[in-house]
C-alpha positions as CSV (number, residue, x, y, z in Angstrom):
1,M,-1.3,102.6,172.2
2,A,0.1,105.5,169.8
3,A,2.8,107.9,171.0
4,R,0.6,111.2,171.8
5,R,4.1,112.8,172.7
6,I,7.5,113.8,171.7
7,V,10.6,114.3,173.3
8,L,13.4,115.0,171.2
9,L,17.0,114.8,173.2
10,D,19.8,116.1,172.6
11,F,22.9,113.8,172.8
12,D,26.2,115.9,174.2
13,G,25.9,117.2,177.5
14,T,21.7,115.6,177.6
15,A,22.3,112.0,177.2
16,C,26.0,111.0,177.1
17,R,27.3,112.9,180.0
18,G,31.2,113.0,181.3
19,D,34.0,115.2,180.4
20,E,36.7,112.3,179.6
21,P,35.3,112.2,175.4
22,V,35.7,116.2,175.5
23,R,39.7,116.1,177.0
24,H,40.5,112.9,174.5
25,Y,39.3,115.2,171.9
26,A,41.4,118.1,173.4
27,A,44.6,115.7,173.6
28,Q,44.7,115.0,169.9
29,I,44.3,118.7,169.2
30,A,46.9,119.7,171.8
31,A,49.4,117.1,170.3
32,T,49.8,118.7,166.7
33,L,50.7,122.1,168.2
34,P,54.0,122.8,169.8
35,A,54.1,121.8,173.3
36,P,54.1,125.1,175.1
37,D,50.6,125.6,172.8
38,G,49.1,122.3,173.3
39,H,50.1,122.4,177.3
40,R,48.3,125.9,177.4
41,L,45.1,124.4,174.9
42,T,44.1,121.6,177.3
43,A,44.6,123.7,180.8
44,M,42.4,126.8,179.2
45,L,39.7,123.9,178.4
46,A,40.6,122.1,182.1
47,G,39.3,125.8,183.2
48,F,36.4,125.9,181.3
49,L,35.3,122.7,182.6
50,D,36.2,123.6,186.0
51,G,34.6,127.2,185.9
52,T,37.6,129.2,186.3
53,D,38.0,130.5,182.7
54,R,34.9,130.9,180.8
55,D,35.9,134.5,179.8
56,G,38.0,136.1,176.6
57,I,38.4,132.9,174.1
58,L,36.2,130.4,176.0
59,A,32.8,133.3,176.4
60,P,31.0,131.9,173.3
61,A,31.4,128.2,174.3
62,Q,28.3,126.7,175.8
63,D,29.5,123.1,176.2
64,G,33.3,121.6,175.9
65,Y,33.2,120.7,172.4
66,Q,32.3,124.0,171.4
67,A,35.7,125.0,174.0
68,V,37.4,123.1,172.4
69,A,36.6,124.4,169.0
70,E,37.3,127.5,169.9
71,L,40.5,126.9,171.3
72,A,41.2,125.2,168.3
73,A,40.4,128.4,166.2
74,Y,42.5,130.4,168.5
75,F,46.0,128.5,168.2
76,D,45.0,128.2,163.7
77,V,44.8,124.7,164.1
78,P,43.4,123.4,160.5
79,A,39.7,122.4,160.2
80,E,40.4,118.9,159.2
81,I,42.6,118.5,161.9
82,T,40.0,119.3,164.4
83,R,37.4,117.4,162.7
84,T,39.5,114.5,162.4
85,A,39.9,114.5,166.1
86,F,35.9,114.6,166.6
87,L,35.9,111.4,164.8
88,S,38.7,109.7,166.3
89,T,36.8,110.4,169.8
90,R,33.4,108.9,168.4
91,Q,35.2,105.9,167.7
92,R,37.0,105.1,170.7
93,M,33.4,105.9,172.4
94,A,31.6,103.7,170.2
95,T,34.5,100.5,171.5
96,G,34.8,101.2,174.6
97,E,38.3,103.2,174.7
98,I,36.9,106.1,176.1
99,P,34.1,105.6,179.0
100,V,30.5,107.2,178.4
101,E,27.9,108.0,180.8
102,V,24.4,108.2,180.9
103,P,22.8,110.5,183.5
104,D,21.0,108.6,186.2
105,G,17.4,107.2,185.6
106,L,17.4,108.4,182.4
107,V,16.8,105.4,181.0
108,E,13.9,104.6,183.3
109,L,12.3,108.3,182.9
110,L,12.5,107.2,179.2
111,D,10.7,103.7,180.5
112,E,8.4,105.6,182.5
113,L,6.8,107.8,179.9
114,K,6.2,105.0,177.4
115,P,4.1,103.8,175.5
116,G,2.5,107.3,175.2
117,T,5.7,109.2,174.5
118,R,7.8,108.6,171.4
119,T,11.6,109.5,172.4
120,V,13.5,110.9,169.5
121,L,17.6,111.4,169.9
122,V,18.7,114.3,167.6
123,T,22.2,115.1,167.5
124,N,24.6,116.9,164.7
125,S,27.3,114.3,165.3
126,P,27.8,112.1,162.2
127,A,26.1,108.3,162.4
128,A,29.3,106.8,162.7
129,G,29.4,105.0,165.9
130,M,26.5,106.5,167.3
131,A,24.0,103.6,167.3
132,E,27.6,101.4,169.4
133,I,27.9,104.6,171.7
134,V,23.7,104.7,172.2
135,G,24.1,100.8,173.1
136,R,27.0,101.3,175.7
137,L,24.3,103.8,177.3
138,G,22.1,101.1,178.2
139,L,19.5,103.2,176.0
140,H,18.5,101.6,172.8
141,G,15.2,99.9,174.3
142,V,14.1,103.6,175.2
143,I,15.2,105.8,172.1
144,D,12.7,105.2,168.7
145,E,15.1,106.9,166.7
146,I,18.0,108.6,166.2
147,V,18.2,111.5,164.3
148,T,22.4,112.1,163.2
149,D,24.0,114.7,160.9
150,A,20.6,117.4,162.3
151,A,22.2,120.3,161.6
152,K,20.7,121.9,164.3
153,P,19.3,124.8,164.7
154,S,18.9,125.3,160.9
155,G,17.9,121.9,160.3
156,L,15.1,121.7,163.4
157,P,12.3,123.1,161.4
158,P,11.8,120.5,159.4
159,L,12.7,117.9,162.3
160,L,9.8,119.9,164.1
161,D,6.8,119.4,161.3
162,R,7.6,115.7,160.9
163,H,7.4,115.0,164.6
164,L,4.6,117.3,165.1
165,H,2.7,116.0,162.4
166,A,3.1,112.3,163.1
167,I,1.2,113.0,166.3
168,D,-1.2,115.6,164.7
169,A,-0.1,118.3,167.2
170,Q,0.2,121.0,164.7
171,Q,-2.1,122.9,166.3
172,E,-0.8,121.2,170.3
173,P,2.8,122.1,170.1
174,R,3.6,121.9,173.4
175,R,3.1,117.8,173.1
176,L,7.0,118.4,172.0
177,L,9.3,118.6,174.5
178,S,12.7,119.6,173.8
179,I,15.5,118.8,175.7
180,G,19.3,120.1,175.5
181,D,22.3,121.9,176.9
182,I,22.4,124.2,173.9
183,W,19.6,126.9,174.1
184,A,20.3,128.3,170.8
185,N,21.0,124.7,169.2
186,D,18.2,122.7,171.1
187,L,15.2,125.1,172.9
188,R,15.6,128.8,170.4
189,I,13.5,126.8,167.6
190,P,10.8,124.5,169.3
191,R,10.2,127.4,172.1
192,E,9.8,130.4,168.8
193,R,7.3,127.3,167.8
194,G,5.3,127.1,171.2
195,C,7.2,123.3,171.9
196,A,8.0,122.7,175.4
197,T,11.5,123.3,176.5
198,A,13.9,122.4,179.4
199,Y,17.4,123.4,179.3
200,I,20.1,122.0,180.8
201,D,22.5,124.9,181.7
202,R,25.4,123.5,183.0
203,F,27.7,126.4,182.3
204,D,25.0,129.2,184.1
205,R,25.2,130.2,180.6
206,R,21.7,131.3,180.8
207,Q,21.0,132.3,177.0
208,G,17.5,132.3,176.9
209,P,14.0,131.3,178.4
210,A,13.1,127.5,178.9
211,D,10.3,126.2,180.9
212,A,11.8,124.3,183.1
213,R,16.3,125.1,183.7
214,A,18.6,123.3,185.7
215,A,21.7,122.3,185.9
216,V,21.6,118.4,185.2
217,I,19.5,116.9,183.7
218,E,18.2,114.8,187.0
219,G,16.7,118.7,187.9
220,L,14.5,118.3,185.1
221,Y,12.6,115.1,185.2
222,G,10.3,116.5,187.8
223,Y,9.3,118.8,184.8
224,V,8.9,116.0,182.4
225,R,7.1,114.1,184.2
226,T,4.5,116.8,184.6
227,W,4.7,117.6,181.2
228,A,4.1,114.1,180.6
229,S,0.7,113.7,182.6
């Protein structure tokens, strides 16, 4: 049976959950700063993650990774150091030194959608280590394609065109569902194109409309099943 539907699934905060990678990313950057600044950076990230400090410097951040990037810029950390810290975090996730977590029931849900639905993991992260992390999450059997360096949001239009064409859904764009936790990156363009959208709004940012919204992806499973039916 050929797939008649497509799920575009974001990675960080969607298919891969947990704050340990973000904390490690921040710690790597903090270690390059004078001790008082390093302590302040990690404390500010902790406040963002636990909901006690999401204003000021961190107001633009939509997830933990963006929060670290905002803090790095605030403390004038060179871009190369920030990038190296991110890549180091990814490598340690791939080797298992940093634990990764798949949301409860996600593997079972994606398996349930087959064979009528093709699932595509779409991330702005580089390819290095991604296959290993996906394997650690137990997603290899339910992910049909991994798109890295996706350059969301600007890279989404050609990606949408390719996948809508693959299932002959140019006139039925709601047969494609985009799921993610950053509205501007994951959902804005698919929604403008008439695709279905599901928004994981962990930090209650309410950045824009979606067909379904929940604080955790588990709260979207009912909508995904209804969409697929």
